[in-house]
C-alpha positions, 0 to 999 in steps of 0.5 A, spaced: 790 849 388 782 851 389 781 857 392 783 858 401 777 863 403 779 863 410 783 869 410 777 873 408 772 869 412 777 870 420 776 878 416 768 878 415 767 874 422 772 879 425 768 885 423 761 882 423 763 880 431 763 888 433 759 890 438 759 898 435 753 896 430 746 892 431 745 887 426 740 891 425 744 896 423 749 892 421 743 888 415 742 893 413 749 898 412 750 890 409 744 891 403 745 897 402 751 895 399 749 890 397 744 893 392 749 898 390 754 894 388 748 889 384 747 883 387 741 881 386 742 874 390 746 877 395 740 882 395 734 878 396 739 874 402 739 880 404 733 882 404 729 875 407 735 877 413 732 884 413 724 881 414 727 875 419 730 879 424 722 884 424 726 889 419 719 891 415 719 892 408 716 900 409 723 901 412 727 896 407 723 902 401 726 907 405 733 904 405 732 903 398 731 911 397 736 913 400 741 909 398 740 911 390 739 918 393 747 918 395 748 913 389 746 918 385 749 924 389 756 921 387 754 919 379 752 927 379 759 928 383 763 925 379 761 927 372 762 935 375 770 932 377 770 930 370 768 935 367 771 940 370 779 934 369 777 935 361 776 942 361 782 942 365 786 939 360 783 942 354 785 949 357 793 947 358 794 944 351 790 950 349 795 955 352 795 962 351 791 962 345 784 960 348 786 964 355 779 969 355 785 974 358 790 973 352 798 977 353 
């Protein structure tokens, strides 16, 4: 059986039909997501669409900077939590022996 994307396409169409975001906002969100996901082909298409509706290269570059900053913040926070989890595991495995205040 061939891949059937009707449910996904219908969902995308319904989601994009919202009037709560402008077309400009939808394009900027879409571009930020495709850059974050690392799809060069999708990003190229999104940049072309953004330019077609009047979003300037300066605005796209500002979006790239904000997207990169948010992603770097998430990367730092993820690493911080991971290190904390490892330290907790190590302390739990060590028990009283590693305690700063041994009994």
